[in-house]
Structures are given as structure tokens and as C-alpha cells.
RORO-465348 format. One record per residue (C-alpha): residue in three letters; x, y, z. Coordinates in steps of 0.5 Angstrom, whole numbers, padded with zeros to 4 digits, always signed. Example, Ala and Ser with C-alpha at 12.3 -4.5 7.8 and 13.67 -1.06 7.14 Angstrom:
BEGIN
ALA+0025-0009+0016SER+0027-0002+0014
***
This chain:
BEGIN
MET+0102+0123+0100ILE+0096+0124+0094PRO+0090+0122+0097VAL+0086+0116+0094LEU+0079+0117+0095THR+0074+0110+0096HIS+0067+0110+0094SER+0065+0111+0101ASP+0070+0117+0102ILE+0066+0120+0096VAL+0059+0118+0098ALA+0060+0121+0105ARG+0063+0128+0102LEU+0058+0129+0096ASP+0052+0134+0097ARG+0047+0133+0091SER+0045+0140+0090ALA+0052+0142+0090VAL+0053+0137+0085ARG+0047+0140+0081LYS+0049+0147+0081ALA+0056+0145+0080VAL+0054+0141+0074GLU+0049+0147+0071SER+0055+0152+0072ALA+0060+0147+0068HIS+0056+0147+0062ALA+0054+0154+0062ALA+0062+0154+0062LEU+0063+0149+0057ALA+0059+0153+0052SER+0062+0160+0053GLY+0069+0156+0052GLU+0072+0157+0059PHE+0072+0150+0060ARG+0074+0144+0055ASN+0071+0137+0054PRO+0074+0134+0048ALA+0071+0128+0045PRO+0073+0122+0047GLN+0076+0117+0043ALA+0074+0109+0044LEU+0080+0103+0045ALA+0077+0097+0043LEU+0079+0091+0049PRO+0078+0083+0049ASP+0071+0080+0049ASP+0068+0086+0046GLY+0070+0091+0051THR+0072+0098+0051ALA+0076+0103+0055ILE+0075+0111+0054PRO+0079+0116+0057MET+0075+0122+0058VAL+0079+0128+0059ALA+0077+0135+0062ALA+0079+0142+0064ALA+0076+0147+0069GLY+0079+0152+0073ASP+0086+0150+0076HIS+0085+0142+0075VAL+0085+0137+0069ALA+0082+0130+0070VAL+0081+0124+0066LYS+0077+0119+0068LEU+0078+0112+0065LEU+0071+0109+0064THR+0072+0100+0062ASP+0065+0098+0059LEU+0066+0090+0059PRO+0060+0086+0057ALA+0063+0080+0059ASN+0064+0082+0066GLN+0056+0080+0067HIS+0059+0073+0067ARG+0064+0074+0072GLY+0059+0077+0077LEU+0063+0083+0076PRO+0060+0091+0074VAL+0060+0092+0067GLN+0062+0099+0067ARG+0068+0101+0072SER+0072+0108+0073THR+0077+0111+0076ILE+0079+0119+0076LEU+0085+0122+0076VAL+0085+0129+0078HIS+0092+0134+0076SER+0094+0141+0078ALA+0093+0145+0071VAL+0098+0149+0074THR+0104+0144+0076GLY+0101+0138+0073GLU+0102+0135+0079CYS+0097+0129+0081VAL+0092+0131+0086ALA+0088+0125+0087VAL+0086+0119+0085LEU+0078+0118+0086ASP+0073+0112+0085GLY+0068+0114+0079ARG+0062+0109+0081ALA+0059+0114+0086ILE+0061+0121+0082THR+0058+0118+0075ALA+0052+0116+0078ILE+0050+0123+0082ARG+0053+0127+0077THR+0049+0123+0071ALA+0042+0125+0075ALA+0044+0132+0076ALA+0046+0133+0069SER+0038+0130+0067ALA+0035+0134+0073VAL+0039+0141+0070ALA+0036+0139+0063THR+0029+0137+0067GLU+0029+0144+0070TYR+0030+0148+0063LEU+0026+0144+0059ALA+0020+0140+0063PRO+0013+0144+0064GLU+0013+0148+0071GLY+0007+0143+0073SER+0010+0136+0071SER+0008+0131+0077THR+0009+0124+0074LEU+0016+0122+0074GLY+0017+0116+0069LEU+0023+0111+0070VAL+0025+0106+0064GLY+0029+0102+0068ALA+0029+0102+0076GLY+0037+0101+0078ASN+0042+0105+0082LEU+0042+0111+0077ALA+0034+0111+0077ILE+0034+0112+0085GLU+0039+0118+0083HIS+0034+0120+0078ALA+0028+0120+0082CYS+0032+0124+0088ALA+0035+0129+0083ILE+0028+0131+0079ALA+0024+0131+0086GLU+0028+0137+0088ILE+0026+0141+0082ARG+0019+0139+0080PRO+0013+0137+0084ILE+0013+0130+0083GLU+0007+0127+0086THR+0008+0120+0083ILE+0013+0115+0080VAL+0012+0110+0075ALA+0017+0105+0074TRP+0019+0099+0069SER+0024+0093+0071ARG+0025+0086+0068SER+0027+0084+0076ALA+0023+0084+0082ASP+0029+0084+0086THR+0031+0091+0082ALA+0024+0094+0083ALA+0024+0092+0090ALA+0031+0095+0092PHE+0028+0102+0088ARG+0022+0102+0093ALA+0027+0102+0099GLY+0032+0106+0096THR+0026+0112+0095GLU+0022+0111+0101SER+0025+0117+0104LEU+0022+0121+0099GLY+0015+0120+0100ILE+0013+0119+0093PRO+0008+0113+0091VAL+0012+0109+0087GLU+0008+0105+0082PHE+0010+0100+0078ALA+0008+0098+0070ASP+0008+0092+0066SER+0012+0096+0060PRO+0015+0102+0058GLU+0010+0104+0054THR+0006+0104+0060VAL+0011+0109+0063LEU+0010+0113+0057ALA+0003+0113+0057ARG+0003+0116+0064SER+0009+0120+0065ASP+0010+0128+0064ILE+0018+0127+0065VAL+0021+0120+0063CYS+0028+0118+0064THR+0030+0112+0060LEU+0036+0109+0064THR+0037+0101+0061PRO+0044+0099+0057ALA+0039+0097+0052ARG+0043+0096+0045GLU+0036+0096+0041PRO+0031+0101+0042LEU+0026+0100+0048VAL+0022+0106+0047SER+0018+0108+0041GLY+0017+0115+0039ARG+0010+0113+0038TRP+0009+0113+0045PHE+0011+0120+0046ARG+0006+0125+0048PRO+0005+0132+0047GLY+0009+0136+0053GLN+0012+0131+0055HIS+0020+0131+0057ILE+0025+0125+0056ASN+0032+0124+0059ALA+0035+0119+0055VAL+0041+0117+0059GLY+0042+0109+0060SER+0045+0106+0054PRO+0053+0105+0054PRO+0057+0110+0050ARG+0057+0106+0044PRO+0055+0107+0037ASP+0051+0102+0036HIS+0047+0102+0043ARG+0040+0105+0044GLU+0034+0106+0048ILE+0030+0110+0044ASP+0028+0109+0036ALA+0030+0114+0030LEU+0022+0116+0030GLY+0023+0118+0037MET+0029+0123+0036ARG+0025+0125+0030ARG+0020+0127+0034ALA+0022+0131+0040ARG+0027+0137+0040LEU+0033+0135+0042VAL+0038+0138+0047VAL+0045+0134+0048ASP+0050+0135+0053SER+0056+0136+0048HIS+0055+0136+0041PRO+0062+0133+0040THR+0061+0127+0045VAL+0055+0125+0042MET+0057+0125+0035ALA+0063+0121+0038LYS+0059+0116+0042SER+0051+0116+0042GLY+0048+0111+0038GLY+0041+0114+0040ILE+0044+0120+0035LEU+0048+0117+0030LEU+0043+0111+0028ALA+0038+0116+0028ILE+0042+0120+0023ALA+0044+0114+0019GLU+0037+0112+0018HIS+0035+0119+0016ALA+0031+0121+0021ILE+0035+0127+0023THR+0041+0131+0021GLU+0047+0132+0025ALA+0045+0140+0024ASP+0039+0137+0030THR+0044+0136+0035ARG+0047+0142+0035ILE+0044+0145+0041GLU+0047+0143+0048LEU+0045+0144+0054GLY+0049+0150+0056HIS+0046+0154+0050ILE+0040+0153+0054ILE+0043+0155+0061ALA+0046+0161+0058ASP+0039+0163+0053PRO+0033+0160+0056ALA+0029+0162+0050LEU+0033+0156+0046GLY+0029+0152+0050ARG+0022+0149+0050CYS+0018+0153+0045SER+0011+0151+0047ALA+0007+0147+0052THR+0006+0142+0047GLU+0013+0141+0045ILE+0016+0134+0046THR+0023+0135+0048LEU+0029+0130+0049PHE+0036+0131+0053GLN+0040+0126+0050SER+0046+0124+0055VAL+0052+0121+0054GLY+0056+0124+0060LEU+0062+0128+0060GLY+0069+0128+0063LEU+0067+0135+0065GLN+0061+0133+0069ASP+0066+0128+0073LEU+0072+0133+0074VAL+0067+0139+0077THR+0064+0133+0082ALA+0071+0131+0084GLN+0073+0138+0085LEU+0067+0138+0090VAL+0069+0132+0094LEU+0076+0135+0094ASP+0073+0142+0097ARG+0070+0137+0103TRP+0077+0133+0103GLY+0080+0140+0106ASP+0087+0141+0108ARG+0089+0134+0106VAL+0089+0136+0099THR+0095+0140+0096VAL+0095+0144+0089GLY+0101+0146+0087
***
């Protein structure tokens, strides 16, 4: 019988440090051509919705995550984004498992940001700034605190309830949390910044970037007309992407900056996997501003799902 793993099944079986290592290895294998992750194509749905099938192959498995982005769900009291992951044997083609995508997406996204931070942020970075304070911000705080000596977290949120939930969700880290009055204040006070909002119009200006800062641009949905950071920010920073074909398909931050002649497609060729394979391609100086544009890969979902299935044990059979 094919296992169908729920959100609670997955949360109980995921080790976040293991996910970070798996994501790091996956990006290196993507850069070398060992693993595959083609650029996805979006399918338009009613009410400005979109569905994106994210396909990847790694080792003995091939997977597809169907991600739906449905803005109208806000008015229904439902999650705007939902996803389900199908994992198949790459040998026989049989379905191995069906997994809820919520926890896998959040944890692997934070893991990718942590890997980028490890390779790009200065070693002594001690203040983490978060533009947005939802569940994804909690995951980012936990992931980045594992790889840099974070002494203070500075966060911004429009919602007092979200801010309170963030404080509770990060209490176990033992790191003081301060809330800023604006995204600009977050940038002014932070060594590492993660943008984690579903913004359509930029919330962050490149004018606010400081020498030596590292930014993870994460939150905007995978749509070519949404972005959190303006074109000036893209121009001022050394850009690293998770996958060049993928950002060219669905990253508004990249595509709009190109359309506004702030950058060119050539500026988006360095992938995270290239820097993992050759760290000399990363940060060039202590004062350089680096920016990791994360849009999310099916490959990250697949290698994280593989960790879940490994922990599921003998109940999963791979033909």
C-alpha cells in the first residue's frame, strides 16, 4: 500500500540539520549535472490562481510537487499556497509515496537560505534581520542560528499576532528578539537579512543595503510580477540564484530588474551549487553585498522527502 504522509507524520520525522546537509548536497549535484531540476511551467487557474508542477530527479527517485497559489483563498479563510509531493521510483516508475508539502516546503526553504548564508555571509555576522515574521521566519531563525553566531534577531511584521507567535516560536533559541517599526530599520540594524513576505510591490529598497550585508530574498510567490526587493537592490548586490532556468521562469525580483535594465540575464548565472563546488566564486570581499534569490526547487522537495521516507523505514518499498 502506498503511504500517504500527513503534515504531522512529516514533522515528526524531519531533522532540520539533516535537511540542510541534503539540500547543500543536492545543489552541488545539480551544478554538476548529477541531479536534474528543469524549469517549471505555470498553469493559469481561475481568480488569478496558478498551479506549478515542480519536477526533479535524484538518485533512485523522481518526484513532482504540485504547488497551487490561490490568492482568493484569503477570502475563504484558507491557505493561499498548498502543495502535494508525489515520489516515484526512477527504476520502475511505481509511486513510492504521497506527501503533504507544507512542512517540507518551509523547512527546505529555510535550509537553502542557511546554506547560502553559510557560503556568503561574513563569518562574524551576529544580527539576523527578518522582514516578515510568519512561520517561514521561525524556520529561518532556527536554520540560520545553527550556522552563524546570532546574538540578536530584529524582525518586522504588520501583525501583532504574528509577532507574538514568532516570539513564542523562537523562544527555545534563547536569542533576544526585537521588533522594528519598518523594513528599513531591519536593514539598518542587521548583518544578515531574510525577506519573507508575499509582497507584490517592493518592500525593500537597495538604498538601504549596507556594505558587507548578506540578503536572502525568499518570500514573494513564484510569479513574474511579484517582488520584495527593488531593481536597485538587485543591481547593488552580487547575485546568487538557486537555479538560473527556474529564476528566469518565475522570479519577479529577477525578471522585473532585467526589464528595468538594472541587471542582465548574465548577472543571474551563478547558482548556489556553483559556489558550493567552488567557494572562490562566492563573496569577494568583506564589504561586498551578496543576495541569494530563492524561488524554490522541486529538487529541494525531493531530497527532503527522501529523508522522510528513510525514516519511514520498511513501510516504503522502492521497486
